[in-house]
C-alpha positions as CSV (number, residue, x, y, z in Angstrom):
1,M,40.7,-27.7,50.9
2,K,42.0,-24.3,51.8
3,N,40.2,-21.9,54.1
4,T,39.9,-19.4,51.4
5,D,38.1,-22.0,49.2
6,L,35.8,-22.8,52.0
7,Q,34.9,-19.1,52.5
8,I,34.2,-18.7,48.8
9,I,31.8,-21.7,48.9
10,I,30.1,-20.5,52.0
11,T,29.7,-17.0,50.4
12,V,28.3,-18.4,47.2
13,I,25.8,-20.6,49.1
14,T,24.8,-17.6,51.2
15,R,24.3,-15.3,48.3
16,N,22.3,-18.0,46.3
17,S,20.2,-18.6,49.4
18,K,19.4,-14.9,49.7
19,A,18.4,-14.9,46.0
20,A,16.3,-17.9,46.4
21,V,14.6,-16.4,49.5
22,L,14.0,-13.1,47.6
23,L,12.6,-15.0,44.6
24,F,10.3,-17.1,46.9
25,L,9.1,-13.9,48.7
26,F,8.3,-12.2,45.4
27,I,6.4,-15.2,44.0
28,F,4.6,-15.7,47.3
29,S,3.6,-12.0,47.5
30,S,2.4,-12.1,43.9
31,V,0.3,-15.2,44.6
32,I,-1.1,-13.6,47.7
33,S,-1.9,-10.3,45.9
34,S,-3.4,-12.2,43.0
35,R,-5.6,-14.3,45.4
36,A,-6.6,-11.1,47.2
37,Q,-7.7,-9.5,44.0
38,F,-9.6,-12.6,43.1
39,F,-11.6,-12.6,46.3
40,E,-12.1,-8.8,45.9
41,S,-13.6,-9.4,42.5
42,L,-16.1,-11.9,44.0
43,V,-17.5,-9.4,46.6
44,C,-16.9,-6.1,44.9
45,P,-19.9,-4.7,43.0
46,Q,-19.6,-4.2,39.2
47,V,-20.3,-1.1,37.1
48,T,-20.5,-0.9,33.3
49,I,-18.7,1.6,31.2
50,T,-19.3,2.2,27.6
51,L,-16.4,2.5,25.0
52,S,-17.7,4.7,22.2
53,H,-16.1,3.8,18.9
54,P,-16.0,6.0,15.8
55,P,-17.0,4.4,12.5
56,D,-14.4,1.8,11.5
57,L,-13.8,3.5,8.2
58,G,-12.9,6.7,10.0
59,I,-15.4,8.9,8.1
60,K,-18.7,10.4,9.1
61,V,-21.5,10.2,6.6
62,S,-25.0,11.6,6.6
63,K,-25.9,10.3,3.1
64,I,-25.4,6.9,1.5
65,A,-26.0,5.6,-2.0
66,F,-25.9,2.0,-3.1
67,G,-24.1,0.8,-6.2
68,P,-25.3,-2.2,-8.2
69,A,-25.7,-5.3,-6.1
70,T,-24.4,-8.6,-7.4
71,G,-25.1,-12.2,-6.2
72,M,-28.0,-14.0,-4.5
73,C,-29.4,-12.3,-1.4
74,S,-27.6,-9.1,-2.2
75,D,-30.9,-7.1,-2.5
76,Q,-32.0,-8.6,0.9
77,L,-28.7,-7.5,2.5
78,I,-29.0,-4.0,1.1
79,D,-32.6,-3.8,2.4
80,A,-31.4,-4.9,5.8
81,I,-28.6,-2.3,6.1
82,Q,-30.8,0.4,4.6
83,S,-33.2,0.0,7.4
84,D,-30.4,0.2,9.9
85,F,-29.0,3.4,8.3
86,I,-32.4,5.1,8.2
87,R,-33.0,4.3,11.9
88,N,-29.7,6.1,12.6
89,N,-30.7,9.2,10.7
90,I,-28.6,8.6,7.6
91,V,-30.2,9.6,4.3
92,V,-30.4,6.7,1.9
93,I,-30.6,7.7,-1.8
94,D,-33.1,5.5,-3.6
95,R,-31.3,3.3,-6.2
96,A,-33.8,4.2,-9.0
97,H,-33.4,7.9,-8.2
98,L,-29.6,7.5,-8.2
99,T,-29.7,5.8,-11.6
100,S,-31.7,8.7,-13.1
101,I,-29.3,11.3,-11.6
102,L,-26.3,9.5,-13.0
103,A,-28.0,9.2,-16.4
104,E,-28.8,12.9,-16.4
105,H,-25.1,13.6,-16.0
106,Q,-24.0,10.8,-18.3
107,L,-22.3,8.8,-15.6
108,T,-22.7,5.0,-14.9
109,L,-22.0,2.8,-11.9
110,S,-20.3,-0.6,-12.2
111,G,-18.9,-3.1,-9.7
112,F,-15.8,-1.0,-9.6
113,V,-15.6,2.8,-9.2
114,D,-12.4,4.6,-9.9
115,Q,-11.4,7.8,-8.1
116,T,-12.3,10.1,-11.0
117,S,-15.8,8.7,-11.2
118,A,-16.2,8.8,-7.4
119,S,-15.2,12.5,-7.4
120,A,-17.6,13.3,-10.2
121,I,-20.5,11.5,-8.4
122,G,-19.5,13.2,-5.1
123,K,-19.9,16.6,-6.7
124,I,-23.5,15.7,-7.7
125,L,-24.6,14.0,-4.4
126,G,-22.5,16.1,-2.0
127,P,-20.7,14.6,1.1
128,S,-21.8,11.0,1.0
129,A,-20.6,7.4,0.7
130,L,-21.2,4.8,-2.0
131,V,-21.7,1.2,-0.9
132,I,-21.2,-1.8,-3.2
133,V,-22.3,-5.2,-2.0
134,K,-21.1,-8.4,-3.7
135,V,-22.3,-11.9,-2.6
136,Q,-20.5,-15.1,-3.7
137,V,-22.4,-17.6,-1.5
138,C,-25.9,-17.4,0.0
139,N,-27.6,-20.7,0.8
140,V,-29.0,-22.8,3.6
141,K,-28.4,-26.5,4.1
142,V,-30.2,-29.1,6.4
143,D,-28.5,-32.3,7.5
144,R,-29.3,-35.1,9.9
145,R,-27.2,-37.4,12.0
146,T,-27.4,-39.8,14.9
147,G,-25.3,-40.1,18.0
148,K,-25.4,-41.7,21.4
149,R,-26.0,-40.5,24.9
150,T,-25.2,-42.3,28.2
151,I,-27.9,-42.3,30.8
152,T,-28.5,-44.0,34.1
153,D,-31.6,-46.3,34.2
154,K,-33.8,-47.0,37.2
155,D,-31.4,-49.7,38.3
156,K,-28.6,-47.2,38.3
157,K,-26.9,-48.8,35.4
158,S,-25.3,-46.8,32.6
159,I,-26.8,-47.5,29.2
160,E,-26.4,-45.9,25.8
161,I,-29.4,-44.6,23.9
162,P,-29.6,-43.2,20.3
163,V,-30.0,-39.4,19.8
164,Y,-31.2,-37.9,16.6
165,Y,-30.1,-34.5,15.4
166,S,-31.4,-32.2,12.7
167,R,-29.2,-29.2,11.9
168,T,-29.9,-26.1,9.8
169,R,-26.8,-24.2,8.7
170,A,-26.7,-20.9,6.7
171,F,-23.8,-19.8,4.5
172,L,-23.1,-16.2,3.6
173,R,-19.9,-15.0,2.0
174,G,-19.0,-11.9,0.0
175,S,-17.6,-8.4,0.3
176,I,-18.7,-4.9,1.0
177,Q,-16.9,-1.9,-0.6
178,A,-17.1,1.7,0.4
179,V,-16.2,4.9,-1.4
180,D,-16.0,8.2,0.3
181,L,-17.5,10.5,-2.4
182,A,-16.5,13.6,-0.5
183,T,-12.8,12.8,-1.2
184,G,-13.0,10.2,-3.9
185,R,-11.1,7.8,-1.5
186,I,-11.8,4.2,-2.3
187,F,-11.6,1.8,0.7
188,A,-10.5,-1.8,0.3
189,S,-13.3,-4.3,0.2
190,Q,-14.3,-5.7,3.6
191,P,-14.9,-9.5,3.2
192,F,-17.6,-11.2,5.2
193,D,-18.1,-14.9,5.8
194,Y,-20.8,-16.2,8.2
195,S,-22.1,-19.8,8.7
196,P,-24.4,-19.8,11.8
197,E,-26.2,-23.0,12.7
198,R,-28.9,-24.3,14.9
199,T,-29.6,-27.9,15.9
200,N,-32.7,-29.7,17.3
201,E,-32.4,-33.1,18.9
202,S,-34.7,-35.9,20.0
203,E,-34.5,-39.4,21.4
204,K,-37.5,-40.4,19.4
205,G,-36.5,-40.1,15.8
206,Y,-35.4,-37.1,13.7
207,P,-37.0,-33.8,14.9
208,D,-38.0,-31.0,12.5
209,P,-34.9,-28.9,11.7
210,P,-34.7,-25.3,12.9
211,A,-36.5,-22.9,10.5
212,E,-34.2,-21.9,7.5
213,F,-35.4,-18.3,7.6
214,D,-34.4,-17.9,11.3
215,V,-30.9,-19.3,10.7
216,Q,-30.3,-17.3,7.6
217,N,-31.5,-14.2,9.4
218,L,-28.6,-14.7,11.9
219,A,-26.2,-14.4,9.0
220,F,-27.9,-11.3,7.7
221,Q,-27.8,-9.8,11.2
222,S,-24.0,-10.4,11.4
223,F,-23.6,-8.7,8.1
224,T,-25.7,-5.7,9.2
225,D,-23.6,-5.4,12.4
226,V,-20.4,-5.2,10.3
227,A,-21.9,-2.6,7.9
228,H,-23.2,-0.6,10.9
229,R,-19.7,-0.5,12.4
230,M,-18.1,0.6,9.1
231,F,-20.3,3.7,8.8
232,L,-21.7,4.5,12.2
233,P,-20.4,5.0,15.7
234,W,-20.9,2.0,17.9
235,S,-20.7,1.2,21.6
236,E,-18.9,-1.6,23.5
237,P,-19.8,-2.3,27.1
238,R,-17.1,-3.2,29.5
239,T,-17.5,-4.4,33.1
240,L,-15.3,-2.9,35.9
241,Y,-15.5,-2.8,39.7
242,F,-16.3,-0.1,42.3
243,Y,-15.3,-0.6,45.9
244,D,-18.0,-0.4,48.5
245,N,-16.0,-0.8,51.8
246,K,-18.0,0.3,54.9
247,D,-14.8,1.9,56.3
248,H,-14.6,5.6,55.6
249,N,-18.0,5.4,53.9
250,L,-16.9,4.1,50.5
251,K,-20.2,2.2,50.4
252,A,-22.1,5.5,50.3
253,A,-20.3,6.4,47.1
254,Y,-21.3,3.2,45.4
255,Q,-24.9,3.6,46.6
256,A,-25.1,7.0,44.9
257,L,-23.6,5.6,41.8
258,N,-25.9,2.7,41.7
259,S,-28.9,5.0,42.0
260,G,-27.7,6.9,38.9
261,N,-26.3,10.0,40.6
262,L,-22.8,10.2,39.3
263,D,-22.2,13.7,40.5
264,L,-23.0,12.7,44.1
265,A,-20.8,9.6,43.8
266,F,-18.0,11.8,42.6
267,E,-18.3,14.2,45.6
268,I,-18.6,11.4,48.1
269,S,-15.6,9.6,46.6
270,K,-13.4,12.7,46.8
271,K,-14.4,13.2,50.4
272,N,-13.8,9.6,51.2
273,L,-10.2,9.9,49.8
274,Q,-9.5,13.0,51.9
275,E,-10.7,11.2,55.1
276,C,-8.5,8.1,54.2
277,K,-5.5,10.3,53.6
278,A,-6.0,12.0,56.9
279,D,-6.2,8.7,58.8
280,T,-2.7,8.0,60.0
281,K,-3.6,4.3,60.8
282,I,-5.2,3.7,57.4
283,K,-4.2,0.4,55.6
284,E,-2.7,0.8,52.2
285,K,-5.3,-1.5,50.7
286,L,-8.2,0.8,51.8
287,L,-6.4,3.9,50.7
288,S,-5.9,2.3,47.4
289,H,-9.6,1.6,47.1
290,A,-10.4,5.2,47.8
291,Y,-8.0,6.4,45.1
292,Y,-9.5,3.8,42.7
293,N,-13.1,5.0,43.3
294,V,-12.2,8.6,42.5
295,G,-10.5,7.3,39.4
296,M,-13.6,5.4,38.4
297,T,-15.9,8.5,38.8
298,F,-13.5,10.5,36.6
299,L,-13.6,7.6,34.1
300,L,-17.4,7.7,34.1
301,K,-17.3,11.5,33.6
302,E,-15.0,10.8,30.6
303,D,-12.1,12.8,32.1
304,Y,-9.6,10.1,31.2
305,D,-6.3,11.9,32.1
306,K,-7.5,12.5,35.7
307,A,-8.8,9.0,36.0
308,L,-5.4,7.6,35.1
309,E,-3.7,9.7,37.7
310,F,-5.9,8.2,40.5
311,F,-5.6,4.7,39.1
312,Q,-1.8,5.0,39.1
313,E,-1.8,6.0,42.7
314,A,-4.1,3.1,43.6
315,A,-1.8,0.7,41.7
316,K,1.2,1.9,43.7
317,L,-0.5,1.1,47.0
318,H,-2.3,-2.1,46.0
319,P,-1.6,-3.5,42.5
320,G,-3.7,-6.2,40.9
321,D,-6.0,-7.1,38.0
322,I,-8.9,-4.9,39.1
323,V,-6.9,-1.6,38.8
324,T,-4.9,-2.9,35.8
325,S,-8.1,-3.6,33.9
326,A,-9.5,-0.1,34.8
327,M,-6.3,1.5,33.5
328,T,-6.3,-0.5,30.3
329,N,-10.0,0.4,29.6
330,C,-9.3,4.1,30.5
331,K,-6.5,4.3,28.0
332,K,-8.6,2.6,25.4
333,A,-11.5,5.1,26.0
334,K,-9.1,8.0,25.7
335,D,-7.7,6.7,22.4
336,L,-11.3,6.3,21.1
337,Q,-12.2,9.8,22.2
338,I,-9.3,11.2,20.1
339,S,-10.3,9.0,17.1
340,R,-13.9,10.4,17.3
341,Q,-12.6,13.9,17.5
342,I,-10.5,13.4,14.3
343,V,-13.5,12.0,12.5
344,E,-15.6,15.0,13.5
345,Q,-12.9,17.4,12.5
346,K,-12.5,15.7,9.1
347,A,-16.3,15.8,8.6
348,S,-16.4,19.5,9.5
349,F,-13.6,20.3,7.1
350,E,-15.3,18.5,4.3
351,A,-18.6,20.2,4.9
352,E,-17.0,23.6,4.9
353,K,-15.1,22.7,1.7
354,K,-18.3,21.6,0.1
355,I,-20.0,24.9,1.0
356,E,-17.1,26.9,-0.4
357,E,-17.2,24.9,-3.6
358,D,-20.9,25.3,-4.0
359,T,-20.6,29.1,-3.4
360,K,-17.9,29.4,-6.0
361,A,-20.0,27.3,-8.4
362,V,-23.1,29.5,-7.9
363,Q,-20.9,32.6,-8.4
364,A,-19.4,31.2,-11.6
365,D,-22.8,30.2,-12.8
366,Q,-24.2,33.7,-12.2
367,A,-21.2,35.2,-13.9
368,N,-21.8,33.1,-17.0
369,T,-25.5,33.7,-17.1
370,L,-26.8,36.3,-19.6
371,T,-29.2,38.9,-18.3
372,N,-31.0,41.9,-19.7
373,K,-28.2,44.2,-18.5
374,D,-25.6,42.1,-20.4
375,I,-27.6,42.4,-23.7
376,I,-27.9,46.2,-23.3
377,K,-24.1,46.3,-22.6
378,L,-23.4,44.3,-25.8
379,I,-25.6,46.7,-27.8
380,Q,-23.7,49.7,-26.3
381,M,-20.5,48.0,-27.4
382,K,-21.9,48.1,-30.9
383,L,-21.5,44.4,-31.5
384,S,-23.4,43.0,-34.5
385,N,-26.7,41.2,-34.3
386,A,-25.1,38.0,-35.4
387,I,-22.6,38.0,-32.6
388,I,-25.3,38.8,-30.0
389,L,-27.7,36.2,-31.3
390,Q,-24.9,33.5,-31.2
391,K,-24.1,34.5,-27.6
392,I,-27.8,34.1,-26.6
393,K,-27.9,30.8,-28.4
394,T,-24.8,29.3,-26.7
395,S,-25.2,30.8,-23.2
396,K,-27.2,30.1,-20.1
397,C,-29.8,32.9,-19.9
398,N,-32.0,34.5,-17.3
399,F,-34.0,37.2,-19.1
400,D,-36.8,39.3,-17.9
401,T,-39.3,39.7,-20.7
402,S,-42.1,41.4,-18.7
403,P,-43.8,44.4,-20.5
404,D,-41.8,46.9,-18.4
405,A,-38.5,45.1,-19.2
406,L,-39.3,44.9,-22.9
407,G,-39.9,48.7,-22.9
408,I,-36.5,49.3,-21.3
409,L,-34.8,47.0,-23.9
410,N,-36.5,48.8,-26.7
411,A,-35.5,52.2,-25.3
412,A,-31.9,51.0,-25.0
413,G,-31.8,50.2,-28.8
414,V,-32.3,46.4,-28.7
415,N,-33.9,45.5,-31.9
416,D,-36.9,43.1,-32.4
417,E,-34.8,40.2,-33.7
418,I,-32.7,40.1,-30.5
419,I,-35.7,40.6,-28.2
420,V,-37.5,37.7,-29.9
421,A,-34.4,35.5,-29.4
422,M,-34.4,36.5,-25.7
423,M,-38.1,35.6,-25.4
424,G,-37.4,32.2,-27.0
425,K,-34.7,31.4,-24.3
C-alpha cells in the first residue's frame, strides 16, 4: 500500500469520525433538551387559553327557520337544536308560522331548496338561515353477553369467574343541510352518524341494561353539538404552561395571573424580562422562560403578533415542546381571529345590503301607490273617468276620505263616481 493511499484512508476515517461525533452530539443534545422539557412540564403550572372559533359554515345568523323534517326522531332533533339556538339569542321562526308565510306568497318548501327559491324566501324573512334535517336511522338496541374475569381467591390462586354484561346502544344517522337565505347559497349536507353505548356488568346474572332514553340522549347531544358549531361561534380550551421560577421573580407573575389579574401579570412579566436581560450571568434557560412568560401574557391579551415575537426569542434560547406548543396555538388563535373578522364583515355587508334593498322597496311601493294628489293630477290632465277608474282598480291605493279631504277633491273637480271608487278602495 502506498503512503498516499494510507493518508486517504486515515483522512476518510477521521472525517467520518467527526461526522459520527457531531451526529452523536446532536442526538444527545436533542434527548437532553427533550428530557429537560419533559421535567419542566411536570413542575411548571398550567394555564388555559380559549380558542374562539367562528361558525363552521362561515356565516353569522340571527334568525333560523326549519324546513320539513323527515325520518324518525327528526322532530326531537329539531326541538333539541331549537332550544340551543334560543339560548344563544337566535330567533327561531315557528314552523307553522313559516308555512303560513310561504302560503301567503305562494311558495312551498320541500326536502331540496334551489337557489331561486332560497332567494325568494330570504326576501320575505330577511337575513336568516334555513335548516333541513333528514334522519335515516334512529333506534336503540339492547344486547347481552357473558365473559370471564380472572381473580385471586383467598388461597392466592387465580380462578376464572363468569361476568354478565347488558349493553344499550343507540344509532342515529342522517344529514343536516343549511341554506343562507341572505345570499341564496346552499351548503352541502353535513352527514352525522353516532352510536353511543353504555354497559352494565354483574357477576350474579344479567343486570338491568342502561336506560334507553339516557343512551339515545347522548346521540342527540352529539347532533346538537354539531349543529351548534355549524351556526354559532364555539370555544375550544387548550392547556399551556407558565413558568414560575423563583429567580428574578417569575413566580410573582404567575401568582398574579393565577389570581385573575392579567394586567398585573403582564407588567410583572415585562419587568422580569428586563431584569433577566440586565443580568450578565443569567442562564439562557431562565432568560428563555422570561421571554416565554411575556409571550404568554400577550397571548392571553389576544395580541398574537407580539406573542409570537417573544415566543420566537424564547425558542432561540431554549427550544422544546412547551414553547413550540405555545407558538402553534398562538398561530391558530390568530387564524381564527381573522376568520371571525371575515364572518363579521360579511354579516355587516349583508345587513347593510338588506337595509338598502328594503329602503328601495319602500320607495318603489310609495311611488306606485295612488294618493289623493295623484287623482287630482289625473283630473287636471283631463283623463277620462274610465281610465281613472281602471287605474284605481288596478293600483295600490292610500286615499284620505275624511270630510275635509272629500271637500278638497270636490273642489278640484273630482266627480262623485271617482270619489265613490276611492272610498271603496
